[in-house]
C-alpha positions in Angstrom: 0.0 0.0 0.0 1.2 3.5 -0.9 -0.1 6.8 0.5 -0.2 9.7 -2.0 -1.0 13.3 -1.1 -3.9 14.8 -3.1 -4.5 18.5 -3.3 -7.7 19.8 -1.7 -10.0 22.1 -3.6 -11.1 23.9 -0.4 -9.5 26.9 1.3 -5.9 26.7 2.5 -5.6 25.6 6.1 -2.1 26.5 7.4 -2.3 23.9 10.2 -3.3 20.9 8.1 -1.9 22.1 4.8 -3.7 21.9 1.5 -3.4 18.1 0.9 -5.2 14.9 2.1 -3.7 11.4 2.1 -5.1 8.9 -0.4 -4.1 5.2 0.0 -3.3 3.4 -3.3 -4.0 -0.4 -2.9 -3.9 -3.3 -5.3 -7.1 -5.2 -6.3 -6.5 -8.2 -4.0 -6.0 -6.0 -0.9 -9.3 -4.2 -1.7 -11.2 -7.5 -2.0 -9.7 -8.7 1.3 -10.4 -5.4 3.0 -14.1 -5.5 1.9 -14.5 -9.1 3.2 -13.0 -8.2 6.6 -15.1 -5.1 6.9 -18.3 -7.0 6.0 -17.5 -9.6 8.7 -16.8 -7.0 11.3 -20.1 -5.2 10.5 -22.0 -8.5 10.9 -20.4 -9.3 14.3 -20.9 -5.7 15.5 -24.6 -5.8 14.5 -25.1 -8.8 16.7 -23.7 -7.1 19.8 -24.8 -3.5 19.1 -27.5 -2.5 21.6 -27.3 1.3 21.8 -29.3 3.2 19.3 -30.9 0.0 17.9 -34.6 -0.5 17.6 -35.9 -3.2 20.0 -32.6 -3.4 22.0 -31.6 -1.5 25.2 -29.1 -1.6 28.0 -31.3 -4.4 29.6 -31.0 -6.6 26.5 -27.2 -6.0 26.5 -27.0 -7.0 30.2 -28.9 -10.3 29.5 -26.7 -11.0 26.5 -23.7 -11.1 28.9 
């Protein structure tokens, strides 16, 4: 993976500069990253109780 600075179109910020980092990845890394993120989202959904309809701190307590 390689990180390349990309010029921003917004106003100049002397603290951050006028660039943002962009990661350049090959195709295989993108596929693996997508698979990992999908699995993390699935696991997090099972254990997410705050701000979820039908779940509360009580259901989180009983899940333990």
